[in-house]
Each structure stands twice: as structure tokens, then as C-alpha cells.
C-alpha positions in Angstrom: 104.9 10.4 137.8 102.1 9.8 140.3 100.6 12.7 142.2 102.0 11.4 145.5 105.5 11.3 144.1 105.1 14.7 142.6 104.0 16.1 146.0 106.9 14.3 147.8 109.5 15.7 145.4 108.0 19.2 145.7 108.0 19.3 149.5 111.3 17.4 150.0 113.1 19.6 147.4 111.8 22.8 148.9 112.7 21.8 152.5 116.2 20.7 151.5 116.8 23.9 149.7 115.8 26.1 152.6 117.9 24.0 155.0 121.1 24.5 152.9 120.6 28.2 151.9 119.9 29.4 155.4 122.4 27.2 157.3 125.4 27.9 155.0 124.6 31.5 154.0 127.7 33.1 155.6 130.0 30.9 153.4 128.1 32.0 150.3 128.6 35.7 151.3 132.3 35.1 151.7 132.5 33.4 148.3 130.6 36.3 146.6 132.9 38.9 148.1 136.1 37.0 147.1 134.8 36.9 143.5 133.6 40.5 143.3 135.6 43.1 141.3 136.3 45.4 144.2 137.9 42.7 146.2 137.0 40.9 149.4 137.5 43.7 152.0 136.0 46.5 149.9 133.0 44.4 149.4 132.5 44.1 153.1 135.0 41.5 154.3 133.6 39.6 157.3 131.1 42.3 158.1 127.4 41.7 157.7 127.7 38.1 156.5 124.0 37.7 156.6 123.4 40.6 154.2 120.9 39.4 151.5 119.5 36.6 153.5 115.8 37.7 153.0 116.2 37.2 149.3 117.7 33.7 149.8 114.9 32.8 152.2 112.2 33.9 149.7 113.7 32.0 146.7 115.2 28.9 148.3 112.0 26.8 148.7 110.4 27.3 145.2 113.8 27.2 143.5 114.8 23.8 145.0 111.2 22.5 144.6 111.1 23.4 140.9 114.4 21.6 140.3 113.5 18.3 142.0 110.0 18.2 140.5 111.5 18.6 137.0 114.4 16.2 137.8 112.1 13.4 139.0 109.5 14.0 136.3 112.1 13.7 133.5 113.6 10.6 135.1 110.1 9.1 135.3 109.3 10.0 131.7 112.5 8.5 130.3 112.1 5.4 132.5 115.6 4.1 132.4 116.7 1.8 135.3 119.8 2.7 137.4 121.5 -0.5 136.1 121.2 0.6 132.5 124.2 2.0 130.6 121.9 4.9 129.6 121.3 5.9 133.3 124.0 8.6 133.4 122.6 10.2 130.3 119.1 10.2 131.8 120.4 11.8 135.0 122.3 14.4 133.0 119.2 15.3 130.9 117.0 15.4 134.0 119.4 17.6 135.9 120.0 20.0 133.0 116.2 20.5 132.4 115.8 20.9 136.2 118.4 23.7 136.3 116.8 25.6 133.3 113.4 25.6 135.1 114.8 26.4 138.6 116.9 29.3 137.3 113.7 31.1 136.3 113.2 31.5 140.1 116.8 31.4 141.3 118.3 34.2 139.1 116.2 37.1 140.4 116.7 36.2 144.0 120.4 35.6 143.3 120.8 39.0 141.7 119.3 40.8 144.7 121.2 38.6 147.2 124.6 39.0 145.6 124.3 42.8 145.2 123.3 43.0 148.9 126.2 40.7 149.9 128.7 43.0 148.0 127.2 46.1 149.6 126.3 45.2 153.3 125.3 48.9 154.0 122.3 48.2 151.6 119.4 45.8 152.1 117.6 43.3 149.9 114.6 45.6 149.5 116.8 48.6 148.4 118.7 46.5 145.9 115.4 45.1 144.5 114.0 48.6 144.1 117.3 50.0 142.7 117.5 47.2 140.1 113.9 47.7 139.0 114.3 51.4 138.8 117.6 51.4 136.9 117.3 48.3 134.7 113.6 47.3 134.8 112.4 43.7 135.2 115.0 42.5 132.8 117.7 43.6 135.3 116.5 40.8 137.7 117.4 38.3 135.0 120.9 39.7 134.3 123.2 36.7 134.4 120.4 34.2 133.6 122.4 32.7 130.7 125.7 32.6 132.7 123.9 31.0 135.7 122.4 28.3 133.5 125.7 27.8 131.8 127.3 27.4 135.2 124.5 25.1 136.6 124.2 22.7 133.7 127.9 21.6 133.7 127.7 21.5 137.6 124.7 19.2 137.4 126.3 17.1 134.6 129.0 16.3 137.1 127.2 16.2 140.4 124.0 14.2 139.7 125.3 11.3 137.6 128.2 11.0 140.1 125.8 11.1 143.0 123.5 8.5 141.5 126.5 6.3 140.6 128.0 6.4 144.1 124.6 5.6 145.6 124.1 2.6 143.3 127.7 1.4 143.9 127.4 1.6 147.7 123.9 0.1 147.6 125.2 -2.8 145.5 128.1 -3.5 147.9 126.0 -3.5 151.1 123.0 -5.3 149.5 120.2 -2.9 150.4 119.0 0.6 149.7 121.1 3.3 151.2 120.2 5.1 154.4 119.6 8.9 154.2 123.0 9.7 155.8 124.8 7.4 153.2 123.0 9.2 150.4 124.1 12.5 152.0 127.8 11.4 152.1 127.6 10.6 148.3 126.0 14.0 147.7 128.8 15.8 149.6 131.5 14.1 147.6 129.8 14.6 144.3 129.0 18.3 145.1 132.6 19.1 146.1 134.0 17.7 142.9 131.5 19.5 140.8 132.0 22.8 142.7 135.7 22.9 142.1 135.4 22.1 138.4 132.8 24.8 137.7 134.4 27.6 139.9 135.5 29.7 136.9 131.9 29.8 135.6 130.7 30.8 139.0 133.3 33.7 139.0 132.0 34.9 135.6 128.3 34.7 136.8 129.1 36.7 140.0 130.9 39.4 138.1 128.1 39.7 135.5 125.5 40.1 138.2 127.5 42.7 140.2 128.7 44.8 137.2 127.3 48.2 136.7 124.6 48.5 134.0 125.9 49.4 130.6 129.5 48.0 131.1 131.1 45.3 129.0 130.9 42.9 131.9 127.2 43.5 132.3 126.5 42.4 128.7 126.9 38.8 129.9 129.7 37.7 127.6 131.2 34.8 129.6 134.3 34.2 127.5 135.0 38.0 127.7 134.6 38.1 131.4 136.8 35.0 131.9 139.5 36.5 129.7 139.5 39.7 131.7 139.8 37.8 135.0 142.7 35.7 133.5 144.5 38.9 132.3 144.1 40.7 135.6 144.3 38.0 138.2 145.4 34.8 136.4 144.5 31.3 137.5 144.0 32.5 141.1 141.3 34.8 139.9 139.5 32.1 137.9 139.4 29.9 141.0 138.7 32.7 143.5 136.3 31.5 146.2 136.8 27.9 145.3 137.5 26.8 148.9 134.4 28.4 150.4 132.4 27.3 147.3 133.6 23.7 147.7 133.0 23.8 151.5 129.5 25.3 150.9 128.5 22.8 148.3 130.1 19.8 150.0 128.3 20.5 153.3 125.3 21.8 151.3 125.2 18.6 149.2 125.3 16.5 152.4 122.4 18.5 153.9 120.5 19.1 150.6 120.5 15.6 149.1 120.4 13.9 152.5 117.4 15.9 153.6 115.7 15.4 150.2 116.0 11.7 150.4 114.9 11.6 154.0 111.8 13.8 153.5 110.8 12.1 150.3 111.1 8.6 151.7 108.9 9.7 154.7 106.2 10.9 152.3 106.2 7.9 150.0 
């Protein structure tokens, strides 16, 4: 990857991430509270829907930038054309590695953000201090494995589908897609991926919100999913799926559309 492409991916990814996280933050708060163990209204209901936004603001740019730099670098290294039958595998590998790197930044901010969302009387700073005091630095990475195991299946669905829809639409109209067309493809791909991976998102949220020392806090995803199934059934496994799909569909439109637009302007 050339230096110019690297810079374009870095800036475009960071800008796209900030646009989505800050614009759609209320939907993310509602989704988190629907998935929390204490229930939607006990977790704050519709009060303080911007609780935790400082954490999201701090982490969104570097998180998205890290993902797209890794994604584009891996695609460039593997060097498979979009017409090749190996293209979906390339996109899957690039997206998976991108998520592993991005989660190193995303998880600490997500832990602080979600704990603030589930306790609107608190603040991002208080939750950060409380986590460090009670669990140490490792506490900020509670749920790292569950987040990666949620994001990789998500990316395995979203990015190959996004790239496929773009290439199909581009082929039919005979020229490269406009940014808004790429955004539409991103919205559809994101919505499908969001619904499919909702149970993993429920597990991740519960692990991050659980009290230190409990079975849930240990990060055992099958155990958490089993508990949710026993207590709330299928409804519990797909709790928050509607706001999650709405968030990621609209987010995919903004995120991938903004990324393509900014990147094309810089190249």
C-alpha cells in the first residue's frame, strides 16, 4: 500500500467512525439497556440517552481508522481482484484482521461507554476510575474475546456482501459507484449482518456489564447465551435487534458512504 493510500484510509476511516458513533449514539444506548440484565427501565429507560458519549467520542476515530488501515493493507497485500473467485475470502480475511486490531482500541472505550449507558447517574470518568480501581487495567479489556467473536462473524457477513453488492451494481451500470450508492450497499449489508449476530452482541453486553467475580464476568460466551436462553428464551437472545439493525443499517450508510467519499477525495 502506498503512503497516500495509507493516509487516505486512516483519515477516511476515522472521520466515518466519528460521524456514525456520535450521530446514532441514542440508538446504541437504547440497545445496550434492552440487553442489560436489570432490564430496560431499571437501566435508565429513555433518560440520559447520551450517557457515555465522551468515551465514544474519544475512541471512535482511532478505532475506525485502525480497522480500515488494516483492511486496506491486507487487501493490498493479498492483491486479489474483485472479479476473482477468491475475492470474498480476501475480504473476509481483511475484515477479520481489521476487527482484531480495532478491538484493541474499541473494547476499553466500549466497556466505559456501556457501563455509563446502563447507569446514567454515573459518568464516563467515574466508570473509568471505578473500573481501574476495582479490576485494574485488565478490567478495561473485559469482553475483548466476546467482542472479537462478535465482530469477526459480523464482518464475515457485512464486508463480502458489501463488496459483492458494489461490484454487482457497478457491473450493471457500467461505471464505478457513486458514494451514495456504496452507502446503500453498506446499509443493506450492515442490516443483515446486525440481525444475524445479535445473540453474540447480547453476550458481549452482559459480560461487560456483569459485576466482577461473577460467572458472567468470566467471559464464557456459551454459558452466557445458555443463561439468556433459559431466562428469556429466543426473545432474550435477540433483545435489542431492532435498534441494533436500525443503528447499523443507518450507520452502514453513513460509515461506508462517508469512508468512500473521503477516501476518493484524498486519492
